[in-house]
C-alpha positions, 0 to 999 in steps of 0.5 A: 463864544465857546467854554475852556475848562481847565484840565482837572475837568474831567465832566460837563453837562451840556444839551447833547443834540442825539438824546434831545436833552442835557447828558453829562458829555467829555471833557477833550483838553479844556473843550467841550468832548461827545456825549458819555452816553454815547459813547457808551451806547456805541461801545455797546452795540460794538461789543454785540456785533459779531466779529468778521471773519478776515476775507485772504485774496490768493493770487496776488504775489503768488505770481499769477498774474 
């Protein structure tokens, strides 16, 4: 049976399969959420990634059929 937490609970320690150890996990709506260390690592990767250039679709609405 899964654990349920009160609304005041912010994080709790659980085993993380990605980190292969016990880490703090976010508590979402009274249930176990994602690992805080994994979230931090993903945010760093997204911030370090170069921004993608937007591609424009040419000739889509200018009458070119």
